[in-house]
C-alpha positions in Angstrom: -9.6 -7.1 -0.4 -13.3 -7.0 0.1 -15.5 -5.9 -2.8 -16.2 -2.2 -2.7 -13.1 -1.3 -0.6 -10.4 0.4 -2.7 -7.8 3.1 -2.5 -5.4 5.2 -4.6 -4.9 5.3 -8.4 -3.7 3.4 -11.5 -6.2 1.9 -13.9 -4.6 1.6 -17.2 -6.1 0.3 -20.5 -7.3 -3.3 -20.9 -4.5 -4.0 -23.4 -1.7 -2.5 -21.4 -2.9 -4.2 -18.2 -3.2 -7.6 -20.0 0.4 -7.3 -21.2 1.7 -6.2 -17.8 -0.3 -9.0 -16.1 1.2 -11.7 -18.4 4.7 -10.4 -17.8 4.2 -10.1 -14.1 2.7 -13.7 -13.8 5.6 -15.2 -15.8 8.2 -13.4 -13.5 6.4 -14.3 -10.3 5.9 -18.0 -11.0 9.7 -18.4 -11.3 10.3 -17.2 -7.8 11.4 -19.7 -5.1 8.6 -21.3 -3.1 5.7 -20.2 -5.3 2.7 -22.5 -5.4 0.4 -22.3 -8.3 -3.1 -23.7 -7.9 -5.3 -25.1 -10.7 -7.4 -21.9 -10.5 -4.4 -19.7 -11.4 -4.0 -18.3 -7.9 -0.3 -18.1 -6.9 1.1 -17.8 -3.4 4.1 -17.9 -1.2 4.1 -18.5 2.6 5.9 -15.7 4.4 5.1 -16.9 7.9 3.3 -20.1 8.7 1.2 -20.6 11.8 -0.7 -23.5 13.5 -3.9 -21.6 14.3 -7.5 -22.4 13.3 -8.7 -22.1 9.7 -11.6 -20.0 8.5 -14.6 -21.2 6.7 -16.4 -19.4 3.8 -19.0 -17.8 6.1 -16.5 -16.5 8.7 -15.5 -12.9 9.2 -11.8 -12.2 9.2 -9.6 -9.3 10.3 -6.5 -8.9 8.2 -3.6 -6.6 7.5 -2.9 -6.4 3.8 -0.8 -4.5 1.3 -2.3 -4.6 -2.2 -0.1 -3.8 -5.2 -0.7 -3.8 -9.0 1.7 -5.2 -11.5 3.4 -1.8 -12.0 4.1 -1.6 -8.2 1.3 0.9 -7.5 0.1 0.4 -3.9 -3.7 0.7 -3.8 -4.2 -0.2 -0.1 -1.8 -0.7 2.9 -3.4 -1.5 6.2 0.0 -2.3 7.7 1.1 1.3 7.1 -2.3 2.8 8.0 -2.5 0.8 11.3 -6.2 0.0 10.7 -6.8 -3.7 9.7 -9.6 -4.6 7.3 -12.6 -6.7 8.5 -14.9 -8.5 6.1 -16.6 -11.8 5.5 -14.7 -14.2 3.3 -17.9 -14.4 1.2 -17.5 -10.6 0.4 -14.0 -11.0 -0.9 -13.0 -11.4 -4.6 -12.7 -15.1 -5.6 -8.9 -15.3 -5.5 -8.8 -13.9 -2.0 -11.6 -16.2 -0.9 -9.6 -19.2 -2.1 -6.4 -17.9 -0.5 -7.9 -17.1 2.9 -9.2 -20.6 3.2 -5.6 -21.9 2.9 -4.3 -19.8 5.8 -4.1 -20.6 9.5 -4.8 -17.9 12.0 -1.6 -15.9 12.5 0.0 -16.8 9.2 1.1 -14.3 6.5 1.0 -15.1 2.8 1.8 -13.3 -0.4 -0.9 -13.9 -3.1 -0.8 -13.1 -6.8 -4.4 -13.0 -8.0 -4.9 -13.1 -11.8 -7.7 -10.9 -13.2 -10.1 -13.7 -13.7 -10.0 -14.3 -9.9 -10.1 -10.6 -9.1 -11.9 -7.8 -11.0 -11.7 -9.4 -14.5 -12.1 -7.6 -17.8 -14.0 -4.7 -16.4 -11.9 -3.7 -13.4 -13.7 -2.3 -10.3 -14.6 1.0 -11.8 -12.2 2.9 -9.5 -8.6 2.0 -8.7 -8.2 -1.4 -10.4 -8.4 -1.3 -14.2 -9.5 -4.1 -16.6 -7.3 -7.2 -16.8 -5.2 -6.2 -13.8 -3.3 -8.7 -11.6 -3.2 -8.0 -7.9 -0.3 -8.9 -5.5 -1.5 -9.0 -1.9 0.7 -9.4 1.2 -1.8 -10.6 3.8 -1.7 -11.5 7.5 -4.7 -13.3 9.0 -5.2 -11.7 12.4 -8.6 -12.8 13.6 -11.4 -15.2 12.6 -15.0 -14.9 13.9 -18.1 -16.9 13.0 
């Protein structure tokens, strides 16, 4: 999710979001095939591919479904049929890290903790403070 691009509702209070985030992260890390990086980013590979890898300065085209811990969907380009396009440098830190792991054509599920997303303040719109994000993302195109 590029900074500044949001949809739908569900902010919540900092305390409630922190509790939901902790519970969600604990449940998620116990799923099969979950990889947890030192940064706190968690992911599962849904579909692997042998394509090229993006660099930090590349522009990517992705389909993504973004959910909060309570299951609220704040964006779904799969359903909308309009993929997102942005530079990796524009993305939140957790998504930057995740995109650099992916080969063109692959599909990953990321769980991005608040400190790698919108942090203690949220984004002022749809994502509240201390909110975890779950993103189902397919990397469709990479341009330099």
